MARZAGU-215405 format. One record per residue: x, y, z of N, C-alpha, C in turn. Coordinates in pm, whole numbers, plus 50000, padded with zeros to 5 digits. Atoms other than C-alpha are relative to their C-alpha. Example, Ala and Ser with C-alpha at 12.3 -4.5 7.8 and 13.67 -1.06 7.14 Angstrom:
<nodes>
500894988150000512304955050780500905012050000
499184988149994513674989450714499235010950073
</nodes>
This chain:
<nodes>
500844988050000500005000050000500885012550000
499244987750011501305034349903499885008250128
500024992149877502305055950200499255013249976
500754987450008499975085250267500785010950071
499194989249943502045116350318499255013349986
500654986950003500545149950412501055010849978
499084989050025502315179950263499225012749966
500634987150026501645216550188499235000249866
500655000750131500705208249829498594994050012
501305006449980497895184949936499075009450078
500814990849920496715210250196499475011549913
500424989450092496615237049926498904995449906
501035005750089494625214449693498694998150074
501225002149922492185206549973499285013450025
500594986749983491655243650039499225004049874
500684996950127490825248449668498744991749982
501175008950008488465218749685498855005550084
501024994549912486605234449978499365012549939
500544988250070486255266949782499044995449890
500835005350107484865246649493498684994450050
501215005249937482345231149731499145011350058
500714987949954481245266949816499845000450151
500004998649855482115263850183500295014650034
499794986149961482135296850370501465002350038
498634996349962485385315450444500304995250142
499815003949859484895308650816500214984950012
499885014749995484455271150757501354995649944
498715003550061487495269050529501155003250094
498954996049905489655287950779500064990450118
500065009549888488485264951059500584986549961
499485012950046489195233250859501525000449984
498574999250026492635245050753500815002050129
499344998249870493535255951107500124986550072
499995013249936492595221351239500984990749930
499115008750077494515204050959501475003750025
498644995549971497615225151024500444995050137
499715005049866497425215251391500374985249995
499725014350018497345178551287501344998149928
498765000550077500185184251037501225001950092
498894997149909502395198551312500204988750101
499895011249907501635168351532500714988149935
499445011650069502725143051268501514999250014
498545001349996506265128851277500645007149882
499274992250100508935144651061499734995249857
500265005250136508185121850764498575003049950
501384995950032504515133850774499154988849940
500785011450047503225098750701498764998350090
501255001849926499585093850803499734985150016
500355013949972498845060550971498835000050100
501105001149904495915047951176500525002050142
499424999149866498235046051475500235014550041
499764986249956499285082551469498725008449998
501304993449994495705093351397499354997750137
500595003349869494505075351711500765007050111
499174993149900497425089551910499695014950003
500344985750009496555124451785498665002650069
501334998749938492925119751890500124999650152
499815001249855494045109052237500695012450057
499264988249953496415138852265499085012250016
500934988749994493505162752206499215000050131
500805001349878491735149552517500585007850117
499354992949890494265166452742499805015149994
500034985450016493665201152602498655005749959
501264994850056490135203552457498784992950055
501295006149964486495197052541499614990249890
500435010350096484785167652370499395006149875
500644993850117482705190252145501035006349907
498934994050081485845208652031500814989249929
499265011250060487655175551970499234994649880
500815005250111484775162851756500035009449880
499934990150107484835195051556501314998949924
498685001550062488565190351490500094986949921
499975013050069488065153851396499205000449870
500794998250123485415163751141500885006149892
499084993750096488035185950976501004989949945
499015010150041490595157550970499354989549911
500705010250080488045132450838499675005149860
500264994050131487145156350558501234999249912
498735000950073490805157550455500284985549958
499755014250030491105119550474499124995249884
500895003550112488095115750244500545005649869
499434993450118489675140350001501204992349948
498795007550036492885119650007499694985349969
500455013750024490815087849950500564990350104
499525008149888491825074650291498854997650099
501205001649915488305067250420500174989350107
499815010849900489485035850599500745005050123
499254994549886491615057850826499175009950083
500814989949931488765080850933499744996150146
500145002049856488345085151307498545000950044
501344999149942485205079051510499935012150093
500204988749910483815109351690499634994950138
500435003349864483305109152065498485001150008
501444999249979479735101952167499735010650107
500344989249908478195132152335498514999250032
501415000149960474995130252536499405013849972
500654987450033472585156652411499665007750126
500284991649884472255185752651498505000450028
501404999449961469015185452845499625014450033
500264986249962469335220952977501065009149940
499034990250045470985252052846500705006250120
499254993549893473585270753048499445014050023
500664987249973471855299853219500965011849992
499064988850004475045320453233500355004049857
499774996650141475115320252850498725004049927
501284997850066471415324052773499535014550017
500464986149999470205358852681498485000250021
501444999249974466805366952833499385011449919
500694989350073464165388952672500225013550069
499784987649926464645414752948501405005649971
498634995650030468405415852882500105005249857
500054995650140467745418752509499465014349990
500604986650004465545449152568500925010550062
499034990649942468205464952788501135003149902
499004997750105470685460652502499485010449900
500604990350092468295479552276500015014150060
499994987049931467965507552533501415005850001
498604995449996471765509152560500455004949862
499634995950136472135511452181499475014149972
500564986650019469825541752177500715010350087
499254991249911471675556752474501345003749938
498734997550069474875553452267499785007349867
500374993150125473025570751983500414991949877
499625008950110473675540551762498724993549944
501275004850053470415536851572500194988249905
499735011150092471995514051312500084986850075
499885012249920472925488751581498664996550065
501335001849943469525493451747499094992549902
500845006250102467815483951421500534986249960
499425012950041470235455851333499724989150104
500285009749893469845438551671498554995149989
501415003850011466065439151626499734991949873
500195007450126466325426651268500454985550014
499525013749980468405396251366499064992450093
500835006749900466265388551670498544998849955
501385000250046462985396151491499744991149880
500165008750116463645373651192500684986350018
499285012549978466025346751324501114997549900
498935001950099468585352651048501364998450067
498615000349957472265344451087500585014049980
499414986650012474445375251133500555002449860
499444998650136476065368550793498915002249895
501104999050096472615369750630499355013849998
500664986949995471765405750718500145007549867
499814993350129473085416250375498824997849905
501175002850083469925400950226498795008550039
501064990749960467765425650419500295013249928
499774988450086467625452250149498745008849996
501154991150017465385481750070498934993049915
500925007050090463855460749794499234988950074
500665010849926463135431550028499005005550102
500934993749905461525455050280498675003349932
501224996350073459085467750021499154987749967
500715012550029458205431549938499494993250127
500395006149874457885422650306500664986650025
499285012649984460225393050261501335000649927
498665000450060463835385250176500334985749960
499545013250044465295356249979501474998650043
498665002149945468355343250165500644988049932
499235010950060470985322049989501214997350088
498915003149908473315304650230500254985050001
499605014149994475255271850235499344991749890
500555007150113473895262449893498494998350004
501455001149987470275266250005499375013849997
500764987550002467635293049956498794998650090
501235000149919464865302350196499455014250006
500674987049991462365330450235499915004350146
500114994149867462585352950540498885010449997
501094990449993459395371350631500335010950102
499724988549915459685406050782498665005150051
501324996149950456805414251015499735014949978
500424986550040454845446250954500625011050086
499434989949910456145464751260501465002449968
498584998850032459785457351178500185006449862
499944994250134459195465750811499825015250005
500274985749989457745499650903501185007550064
498874993849930460605507551142501235000949909
498835000250088463265497550888499855009649882
500234990550110461685517750607500195014450048
499794986749943461625548250834501485002850021
498554998749980465275542050922500705002949867
499414997950133466175539850551499755014349951
500354986350042464375572750486500865010150074
499184990949918466235589950773501464999849956
498595001550037469605576350656500245001449850
499904998250146468885582450285500544987549931
499645012750063469305545650199498874996549903
501075001650101467395540949874499984986349932
499975013450062468495506449755501114991750063
498965009049951470565476049844499924997250149
499975003549858471595463350191499815012250091
500334989149909470445484150486501125002850100
499004998349894473175478050742501405000049938
498764998350075476265491750573500975009250075
498974991349944479545508650665500035013149920
499864987150070480595543550555500404998049854
499575002750137482135527850244498894993449917
501135005850073478765512650152499954984949999
499995014649995479685476350226499214995050121
500725005549883477555453850453500944998450119
499205001749878478795453650813500424985350013
499575013849982480885423050890499804995550144
500265006349871480565399151181500815006350115
499144994749893483515413451379499595014050042
500474986549967482225449251358498744999550086
501255001449925478805438551482500274994750140
499645006249872480305416951757500585010450096
499354990149913482505445151892499045011250039
500984989449970479685470851869499034995350109
500915005449899477405448152073500674999250137
499285001249873480075442552339500075013550072
499914986649941480255480352394498735003950076
501274997049933476645479652516499884993450137
500165008549882477245454952800499925007650131
499964992949871478095479353080498715007650024
501244992249985475165502853021498774991150009
501155009050000472795473752960499974990950123
499875008949884474035455553272499744985449961
500105013750049474325423153075501404994049993
498705006950001477175398153116500534999049857
499375000250133479605400552821499914986249934
500045013650054479485362552782498704997349922
501305002250063475845365352674499815008349873
500244990150105476305393152420500844997049876
499405002550130477105381252068498854997649902
501105000550097475055381251745499204987049998
500705012850013474245344151740498994997850113
500945001649889472535346652079498665006749970
501264993750042469925369251915499164989949922
500685010750076469065341051674499484989350095
500405009949901468945317651970498755004650076
501164994549929466495340652153498764999549912
501125001250095464305341951841499444985850002
500425014050007464225303751827499294995750129
500625003649872463465299652198498625006250014
501284993049989460685325552183498964993949907
500925006250098459135310351869499534986350050
500365013549954459255275152010499125000650124
500824998449879457835286952344498565003349967
501354996050039454825301652162499274989149922
500695008750096454115275451895500354985150011
499595014049982455985243251992500084992349867
499935006250133456525236351620501465000049953
498585000650030460125224951575500254998349850
499845002050145459575215051208499955013549928
500114986750061458415249951108501185008750040
498854992249953461175265251320501254996449921
498855004450079463755244351133500005006649862
500134993450131462445258650805500385014750009
499724985749983462625294350934501495002550020
498574998349970466175289951064500914995249887
499195005050112467325272450747500794987650034
499325012349960468265239550912499524988249915
500345012250073468375207350709499524989450097
500335010349900468215185951022499275006250119
500744995549882465675190151302500864998650125
499115001849885468365177451540500805012850027
499304987349984470245209951475499095010250068
500974990549944467105229751559499744997350147
500295003549860466575210851885500965007050096
499014993049915469745227252022499475013750040
500534986649976467945260651995498785000050091
501235000649921464895248452186500254995350143
499675004449864466735236852499499815011650097
500244989549902465505256752796500934998350120
499135000449882467315264353121499454990450104
500425008449889467215242453431498945006850084
500974992349923465275270153602498604998749939
501285001550067462525267853339499434986050023
500455013749974462375230253389499444998750141
500485000149862461985235353765498585005650008
501344993850001458985258253699498974990349943
500915009650063457435231953471499654988650096
500235010949905457865204853735499065004450112
500874994849894456205226853999498555001049951
501354998550056453235233453766499274986549992
500635013350009452645195753741499244996450127
500715001749872451615196354110499804985250035
500085014349970452425159854173500664996550134
499375002449870454145164054512499155006550109
500884995149893452075167554829500724999350134
499374999649867453345177755175499264990750096
500675008349899452645155755476499975007550133
</nodes>
């Protein structure tokens, strides 16, 4: 059997392959970072064997959480498939599905509203509107570029992401507020949330702008990041309608299992539910 050697040439070809598969920049960077980490672990001859793959997997246990290890193994397995080394692919660690969410990471509706108040206090109407747009539609932060003046007038936006298209509906109240904002800012066409140069705001700009609200909003910094707005949308929707299938469609998930992560409530909420059952009687 021909020896499987990992080199920079193969890594470069794999990067091009990922681009051809239309993976996002963030995904490609993550895969290549994980592969480089594996490359540096390999012996000097850079030969890939089942033995050093298993040893590498074990070495990760000392430094990373199981979920992070599985994420890194997915990257390595993708490379192995590309190199036609499927027999060498590693098994992922089994992870019991979380029953409760971590309360110290979960953004409440009250905290969300305090963030909005803080944005207005900072005189940052663009951020005020963007936060509400993400939380009011459930879009990913990278999808805000599809919220355009044209889509507002139609009351819906067509989002293209990860090779899939879905329709995002914009409720009447949000539509009215965004159209007024566009009029005030003299935005007549194209994406609404743009920089001074006219380009859509990127994830890092939004992330840092939100973090600046934490002190005034009295919200823990750990809870304040764009994706948590999408999470709050999902929790609120599921709490009202209990329809995980429809929620999966709205969020753009192929698998309902992915959506279930967004519907996990806190342990405190579970305690309230247990009390409402009224099945324990004092003596």
